[in-house]
VOZA-448363 format. One line per 5 residues: number of its first residue (from 1); their letters; for each residue x, y, z of C-alpha. Coordinates in steps of 0.02 Angstrom, whole numbers, plus 32768, in hexadecimal, padded with zeros to 4 digits. Example, Ala and Ser with C-alpha at 12.3 -4.5 7.8 and 13.67 -1.06 7.14 Angstrom:
REM VOZA-448363
1> as> 8267:7F1F:8186  82AC:7FCB:8165;
END
This chain:
REM VOZA-448363
1> mivsl> FCA2:8B29:B7F0  FD12:8AC3:B85D  FCC6:8A4F:B8EA  FD16:8A21:B989  FCE4:8992:B9F2;
6> hqdad> FD00:8982:BAAE  FD7A:88F7:BACB  FCF9:8868:BAFD  FC8F:888F:BA7B  FC56:8805:BA02;
11> aesvl> FC95:8838:B961  FC4B:87C4:B8EC  FBA0:87FA:B938  FBBE:88B3:B91B  FBF8:8886:B85B;
16> relas> FB5B:8831:B846  FAE9:88C5:B893  FB4F:8945:B826  FB1D:88CD:B791  FA61:88C8:B7AF;
21> lgqwv> FA78:897C:B7BF  FAC0:8972:B706  FB78:89B7:B734  FC0A:896D:B6DA  FC92:8953:B76F;
26> splhd> FD4B:893E:B764  FDC2:8911:B803  FE33:89B2:B80F  FE8F:8988:B8C5  FE80:88DD:B933;
31> drnsg> FEFA:8918:B9C9  FEB1:88F9:BA71  FF41:893C:BAC4  FF05:89EC:BA8C  FE4F:89E0:BAA9;
36> grqli> FDFA:8953:BA32  FDD6:8938:B981  FDA7:89C0:B8FE  FD3C:89AE:B86A  FD33:8A27:B7DA;
41> iaahs> FC8A:8A3A:B780  FC9E:8A4D:B6AD  FC51:8AF9:B67B  FBE0:8A9E:B5F6  FB89:8A51:B68B;
46> tsipv> FABF:8A81:B6B2  FAD0:8B17:B716  FA8B:8AFB:B7B1  FA80:8B77:B857  FB15:8B71:B8BE;
51> advla> FAA3:8B3D:B94F  FA77:8A9B:B90A  FB27:8A5C:B8FA  FB44:8A9D:B9AA  FAB3:8A22:B9DE;
56> irgvr> FAF3:8982:B9BB  FB33:8931:BA59  FBF7:8939:BA59  FC08:89E8:B9F3  FC8C:8A4A:BA58;
61> avaie> FC7D:8AF6:B9EE  FC6B:8B2E:B93E  FCD6:8BA0:B8D4  FCB2:8C03:B83E  FD10:8C65:B7D2;
66> psahp> FCF2:8D21:B7DA  FC90:8D52:B737  FCF4:8DB2:B6C5  FC6F:8E06:B66E  FBF3:8E56:B70D;
71> ridaq> FB9E:8ECE:B6AB  FB51:8E50:B623  FB19:8DED:B6AC  FAB4:8E60:B6F4  FA77:8EAB:B668;
76> gptvd> F9D1:8E47:B65E  F97A:8DFA:B5CD  F926:8E8B:B577  F970:8F19:B51A  F909:8FBB:B4D5;
81> vsgvr> F92C:9003:B42F  F8C3:9086:B41B  F83C:9045:B468  F83E:8F96:B41D  F873:8F2C:B4A8;
86> igprt> F8C1:8E98:B473  F8C6:8E03:B4EC  F865:8D76:B527  F7B5:8D4C:B4F8  F7B1:8D9D:B468;
91> vtamc> F80D:8D86:B3B5  F853:8E27:B371  F876:8E1E:B2AB  F900:8E7B:B26E  F8F0:8E6F:B1AB;
96> gpcsv> F92E:8EBF:B118  F9B3:8EBB:B08C  FA6A:8E69:B0A9  FA95:8F39:B04B  FA34:8FC8:B03D;
101> esqeq> FA1B:8FD7:AF88  F99A:907B:AF63  F91F:90F2:AFBB  F8A5:908C:AF58  F8D6:8FDE:AF8E;
106> mnaia> F8C5:900E:B03A  F825:9072:B032  F7E7:8FB6:AFD4  F81A:8F4D:B05C  F7F1:8FAA:B0EB;
111> arlap> F73B:8FC9:B0AB  F730:8F0A:B08D  F788:8ED8:B13C  F74D:8F58:B1B9  F69C:8F18:B1C1;
116> lgvri> F6BC:8E6D:B1D7  F713:8E9B:B282  F7C8:8EBA:B252  F803:8F3F:B2CA  F8B7:8F5F:B294;
121> lrgga> F8F2:8F85:B1F0  F9B2:8F3C:B1B1  FA1B:8F4A:B134  FABF:8F73:B10A  FB12:902B:B0E1;
126> fkprt> FBC8:9010:B10B  FBE9:8F57:B0DB  FC73:8EEA:B10E  FCA5:8E6D:B07F  FD1C:8DE7:B06D;
131> spyaf> FD5C:8E32:AFC6  FD7B:8EDD:AF9F  FD36:8EBE:AEF5  FC87:8EA7:AF46  FC0F:8F3E:AF6E;
136> qghge> FC2A:8F96:AFFE  FB9B:8FFC:B004  FB4D:9096:AFF7  FB87:90ED:B087  FB37:9178:B0D7;
141> palqw> FA9D:917C:B04D  FA70:90DC:B079  FA54:910C:B140  F9E6:918D:B0FD  F97E:911A:B08B;
146> mrraa> F963:90AF:B11D  F933:9138:B19A  F8B1:917D:B121  F852:90D7:B117  F869:90B1:B1B4;
151> dkhgm> F81E:914C:B1F6  F79A:912F:B17B  F75B:9090:B1B0  F782:9094:B279  F823:9035:B26F;
156> rivte> F8C9:9030:B2D0  F969:901B:B26E  FA11:8FB1:B29C  FAA1:8FC9:B23B  FB47:8F93:B228;
161> alsds> FBDF:9014:B25C  FC8C:8FD1:B20B  FCFB:9047:B250  FD25:90C5:B2E4  FCF7:9160:B248;
166> dvptv> FC46:9126:B21A  FC0D:910D:B2BC  FBDC:91C5:B2D4  FB7E:91B1:B22D  FB29:9116:B257;
171> aayad> FB0B:9143:B306  FAA7:91EB:B2BA  FA2B:916B:B258  FA19:90DC:B2B8  F9BA:90A1:B352;
176> mlqvg> FA2C:9002:B372  FADE:8FED:B330  FB10:8F4B:B2F3  FBDA:8F0C:B30F  FBF4:8E93:B286;
181> srnmq> FC36:8DDE:B29F  FCDF:8E12:B258  FCF2:8E8F:B2DE  FCAD:8E3C:B38C  FD5B:8E4A:B3C4;
186> nfall> FD92:8EFA:B378  FD93:8F4A:B439  FDC4:9003:B3D5  FD15:8FF0:B376  FCB6:8FA9:B40A;
191> rtiga> FCFA:9037:B48C  FCB6:90D3:B3F8  FC20:906C:B3F0  FBF1:9063:B493  FC18:9118:B4B8;
196> vgkpv> FB89:9147:B445  FB12:90FB:B4D3  FA99:909A:B458  FA5B:8FEF:B458  FADB:8F73:B3FB;
201> llkrg> FACD:8ED6:B397  FB6E:8E7A:B3B4  FB74:8DF1:B342  FBD5:8D59:B374  FC8D:8D3B:B322;
206> maatv> FC9B:8CAA:B2BA  FD0B:8C67:B327  FCE7:8CA3:B3C6  FCBD:8C40:B45F  FC34:8C87:B4D0;
211> eewll> FC9F:8CCD:B555  FCF1:8D2F:B4D1  FC4D:8D61:B494  FC18:8D9D:B53F  FCBA:8E01:B55F;
216> aaehl> FC9B:8E68:B4BA  FBEE:8E8A:B50A  FC3F:8EC1:B5A2  FCB5:8F3D:B544  FC1E:8F90:B4F3;
221> lvhga> FBBC:8F91:B5A1  FC5F:8FE5:B5EA  FC5D:9060:B56F  FBAA:90AD:B581  FB41:902E:B513;
226> agvvf> FA85:9034:B52A  FA84:8F78:B529  FAC1:8EE8:B4D2  FA64:8E71:B465  FAB5:8DD6:B42C;
231> cergi> FA9E:8D90:B37F  FAD8:8CE2:B350  FB05:8CDB:B29B  FB68:8C3E:B284  FC0E:8C07:B2A9;
236> rgfdp> FC9B:8BBB:B249  FC79:8B04:B21D  FCD9:8A8A:B1AF  FC4B:8A46:B143  FC33:8AAD:B0B2;
241> smrnl> FB7E:8A7E:B09F  FB4D:8B21:B0EA  FBA8:8BB7:B0F8  FBB0:8BBE:B1C3  FB88:8B48:B259;
246> ldlgt> FADE:8B99:B294  FB04:8B7E:B35F  FA68:8B62:B3B2  FAA8:8B24:B444  FAE4:8BC1:B46C;
251> valfa> FA38:8C0B:B448  F9F1:8BAB:B4D6  FA76:8BDD:B550  FA61:8C93:B52D  F9A1:8C80:B542;
256> hvlrl> F990:8C16:B5D3  FA20:8C19:B630  FA84:8CA1:B614  F9DD:8D15:B5F9  FA14:8D7C:B575;
261> pivvd> F9D1:8DBF:B4E5  F9FA:8D5E:B454  F9BF:8D56:B396  F9FA:8CFA:B309  FA27:8D26:B257;
266> pshgv> FA07:8C7D:B200  FA26:8CCA:B14B  FAE8:8CD2:B17A  FAD2:8C50:B1E4  FAC1:8BDE:B159;
271> grrdl> FAE8:8C41:B0C9  FA52:8BEB:B062  F9A9:8C2B:B044  F956:8B8B:B058  F97B:8B53:B11C;
276> vlpla> F95F:8C24:B164  F8AF:8C06:B179  F8C2:8B48:B1CA  F957:8B99:B23B  F8F2:8C2F:B26F;
281> raaia> F864:8BC3:B2A9  F8E8:8B4E:B30C  F938:8BEF:B34B  F8A6:8C32:B397  F872:8B88:B3DF;
286> agaag> F929:8B80:B42C  F8E9:8C35:B485  F924:8CB0:B40C  F8E7:8D5A:B42C  F8E7:8D8E:B383;
291> vmiet> F918:8D62:B2CB  F98B:8DBC:B23D  F958:8D82:B19E  F9A3:8DC8:B0E6  F912:8DEA:B076;
296> hdrpg> F913:8E43:AFC9  F895:8E6C:AF4E  F8FE:8E29:AEB5  F98E:8DB7:AEFD  F9D8:8DA0:AE49;
301> dalsd> FA0B:8E49:AE48  FA38:8E6C:AEFE  FAE8:8EC7:AF0C  FB1D:8E45:AF87  FAD7:8DA8:AFEC;
306> gpqal> FA5F:8D84:AF57  FA57:8CCE:AF63  FA2E:8CC3:B029  F9B9:8D58:B02E  F8FF:8D15:B042;
311> pldal> F88B:8D5A:AFC3  F821:8DE5:AFF8  F778:8D7F:AFDB  F7B8:8CDF:B026  F7F8:8D3C:B0C7;
316> cealp> F742:8DAA:B0CD  F704:8CF8:B0B6  F757:8CAB:B14D  F755:8D45:B1C5  F6AC:8D24:B217;
321> glvga> F6E7:8C83:B257  F795:8CB2:B2A3  F758:8D65:B2F5  F69D:8D3E:B310  F61B:8DC9:B2F3;
326> ps> F65E:8E78:B2F0  F60B:8EE6:B38B;
END
């Protein structure tokens, strides 16, 4: 935002007024021969209506750069996933194993989670792994196992599509398609997923800015996605005590300023089981519309991410405090 002052304005008074409104201000121009002083307001300032700035004595005009993502700006705070509404005033739980391992596993997990208010079953059928030697997922059979378990227990499915060729298969089973952190800026994949016309869970890239994340969502909407739910899953940090740095400031920004639906994945956010529930509670307090939590009935035998998966019994015990009583 650029604020232009009248030539006779008391600049110091204007600066004080802007500071009182939570604005970080720097001089941009001070050439009285061309119309007076100009100020630039930093992007990390408190969000306020332009009218509040124009009302300050001495302010002549305010200029704002047009948004690069008008569709996502206009989306609103709620996205419908086959009848499950993800948005304000509710906490949507998306839970399940990192990797779908068997029909029996998915039936057992869904049977425990659904009565406790978990509306969306999560799990990986196609797994993006850092090591080429790690388990890569069971593919379409895993999607079939998820679908049967979800249908039996009245749940919806969210799962990731890794490549263009996977999208039709995943879309045939999933209620919401997930774009993983590594693919947030894979624009060819975003185009293909958007064209399916289903809602999308868009995970934040591990080094992505908020603006880059919003633009990725814009790609999805431009190409036909029914809506985008953002998922904060931690960004790359420097401290080895946690796998990633869970950015709860961005959660509050999306929930209270941008008014867009955001859920939090504390499992990947920190990569350690003992912090998953405290950070899930913190995310909800910051305004998250939901939480995505990895769980496993036998974490020691998990084919992927066992050390960060919450034991199923522990998750079931905690769920009533996270999502409230099931409706």
